[in-house]
C-alpha angles and dihedrals in degrees: 000000000000117000131180091268090059092249132105125248145146120287116205097186106082092213092051091045090052089047093053091045088055093047090047090055092049093046092055088071089071128072092218138061117262119243120246094249090052091050093050090050091050091049092053092047093048086052091057094253129140114239137194113203121198114188139137124272110280095021094117106263091143089067090063092055090047088056091052090052093046091047091049093051092047089053093044090242132134128247133190123213117197131185133180093234131060092215089054091048089054093049093049090047091056093044095050092046089056091046103039105020133271095259092056097057133066136172137213119186105151097258093043129054118178127165093338091178095059119123090239111052121185115199147157119257094249091057093050092046093054092047089060092047094046091052089227097110112140114235110274133175097206140021117199113208103198119196087014091174085080083089082091095050111116095219101035105026096093092058091052091052091048090054094053092043095049099036109117110250092234092064112086118228125220103190118187119196142169117247109292130171099232102043090131089056090051091049092048090054092048091050089053097049099032115013144272115339130180119225118224106187116181114163096172119104116227088223117041117240129216122200121211136182128220129193127210091271094058098255109151121205127176115242089230087067094101140275121346087258090057091045088051091054091049095048102034105021090128090059128072118221108274118250087205095061110141095020125103117247136157145205123356094343087064112102112249090244092059098049111107101225121130119201113283114260091225088057094045102043094066088053092051088050093049091052090050092246098134138141092063138173108218109201115207115174096223131063091216092053092049091054091043091053089054093046093051090046091055093042089056093051096249114174126174095177133070123218093275093053091047091054091052090051092052092048090051089050092052088051093051093049089068091058099033111037088178088078087076089070108113100205113153092248095048092047091054093047090051090049088052092050089054088057095046099260130105144179125226124189138126095265096063124099103275091229090054092048090052090048088052091051091049094051090046090053090050092050093245095114107061099183132023121195103212143170121231093273091077087069093060104095099303105137104232109129119188138184093243140016126206120200112199099214130326099259130082135186120251135177086270099047133269122339137174118259115252124237090251092053092049090047093051093053096040087051090075089070118094122044112225112244092010111057121052087202136011121222128216114188118193111205103206118217094208143355089260092065093060101084092044093048091052092047091050097046095045093041130098126264116270120246122248108256118198117254095187114159132172111231129181095263094049091047093048091048092052092051091049097047101038123047095180116083092211091053092055091048091050090055093048092047090052089074123119089241092060090046091052090048090060097082090052088046092052092048090049092048091052090046092048091052090051092049092049091052090050088046090052091052093049092049092055089066114119120204119216091262089055089229116110090179090066090054091050092046094049092049092050096047090045091053089050091047092241094139092155089068092042090053090068091062124086091232092081091062096036118113092210091057095112094051090050092049091048090051092048093050090052091050091050090050090049092050091051092050093049092047090050094049092047090052090050089050093050089049091052094046094046105026099108093036091051089048089053092048092051092049090050089051089058091050090048090050089062092042092248088127123042124175088348090302123116115241116216093273088051091051087054090054090053092052096053129093098199141110092233097046096138095047091047092054093048090051091049093049098041097074092247097127109041111102097027124121115248093256092050093047087052092048092054094045090051087067089077097045103045115126120234095248095070100086099154100129100171097068090050094050092046091048094051090047090054092051108043092176090058090045091055091050092046090056088051088052088052090055091049090051092048090050091054090047091053095047091047090053091051091049099043096247120141108192122140118261109189131178126168131161098202097106095046097087095052093044092050095048093046091048090050093057106270107171100183098089096171092057090047092053097043101042102027105038112016108263112292109102094188088067092048093049093047091048093052090046089053088050091051090050091052092047091052091047089054092047090052093047109108093217098050110127107259095233089064100056100075097045090047091052090050090049090053092051092047093049101041099071143110112344094006091052092042092056096052096097100032 
């Protein structure tokens, strides 16, 4: 019988004996021996315990989820599996169908609903959150929270917290997280708001990982080669330290060490190949740079496959064409990507056609793609292990400019290196952009993992759901104060409370001071009049002639400082104790301003807000209930609604202006939508609420043309959206999701239901429909 040590032995406890027999039966499905941390997690799950597992990427956490699914099926129970990303949900859905059977697995992702009554239900976090709030959650024995470290994600963390807070205690949690430093704190919070949970912490990688550094000339040095000063000598010994360090300089006048130019991928890849470090994932933090790297590789005649490998790639492409007709599209980008695949090199980022991304993944798994140029999104759960990983620099661009990667981000990407059972060691090569990055790179790689910090935020939908589901104000407050953020505030609260007690005691002692005149009021009056410059009044007091006046004044100054410190600390304590509750009250004030809440009850528009899973839920509700949509054709309605779902990357303004000029009645309505958005913004400012309110018409032209039957997809992508069809597909699928949410909303005006259904049918076709489950 299997035991946590990997050995067999007798079990005297019948329940433990049954658990190990169950685990042994499951383990027989795999051709390798399970690790101790996996066996311990399986034992806890078999014993009906919740677990949170923190282990590095590639350590085998997915096997633990597979055991929970297998166990639920053998017991004729249901299990939910939730992920933070739709693409990851789609991948898990396909994987579990192959493993457990198509009829056993369903998926819910907003725009897709397949076999929702299945015993294994894969879903996005937003879907699961709303199930709990709606009270319509089907009975399940387990919920798997994959990529649970997304609790610390700025955009998605709130949803994760709401799931854990609202999950019924009889449902067992299987939370799978990357390695984070405060996993026990997270477990303690879960135990407080949901129920007992066992921590399985396993920081050891199954395949050792070596970090290496590379300068712009292609010199490679292992990180284990000494201190950063010694590494600097090894990498930049031909350069002298720059006297201009810290100054701005450009062009040829800029010292070599300050020019931001990492080694060229076309130079580095042959060296990786010569060292036997392929296949490799080459992370470049820009879509355009990924595509440019492939283009340069092809221009220079690069080829990582022989004739036999090329034939296998072409055969795989032919097979894929039967499943994904969109691969027939001959756009310039797709043609280049296909050419790259035939030479053993691919590109993977969110803007690429989903079918082509999937083809790249399949070829990589088969060993026919040797290098993939990828953005960071490829590190988020997609199963594509490699022998080595290259990071081009340690900075990435965000909505707020460039920033340095975190230790956790580097670890997540580096974790793709090293294939279990194949590679004795994985390699992660950091291609430095400049000498100045070296010290920071060494610090990050050798540093510790960052803790998960709560990103909990009250939005309009969350506030409306709380008002709808809880009539008692104290009950709402208890839910809000169950957040991880409030839990993490407690240590600071306890420290502040101790400090305030100490300050109050010191204040009491200072107030007991008696001046020589035995009248403390004289002292206070003298200080107040002196500050105001009213010395004629002060002259009447005995303080002016008193020889102890300086000591009294010194004492009073100290008391005033103490009072200010005490007041500041008390205000800080009040903010910490009430921060999330105050946030909720402010959001409710905005809803009340628009009459979406009356007498603590939701009006029909407020009920619509509660039913939406969308960043712009308040604006959507205002548009729906402002008579802007009735009378429009389905394609026109879809075009206008698209203005609240468009993604930031679509910056093509000309097609939008041209489209709105062509349809004056839509232009008028769009201007009314702008006025509604501006009104929300103004009310938010007045109430102290800082939630995004976005409205952009740039997607409207493409949506309208697609909904009215446009068949030239390439033209639509190139001239209406800017060139990346993955973005356009994702935006249209988000639009379909929003339209379906509106259709399902109980308070949607009846005259909008039929045209919205028609809009969905017109949009969800051909390449858009084909990409729904990729």
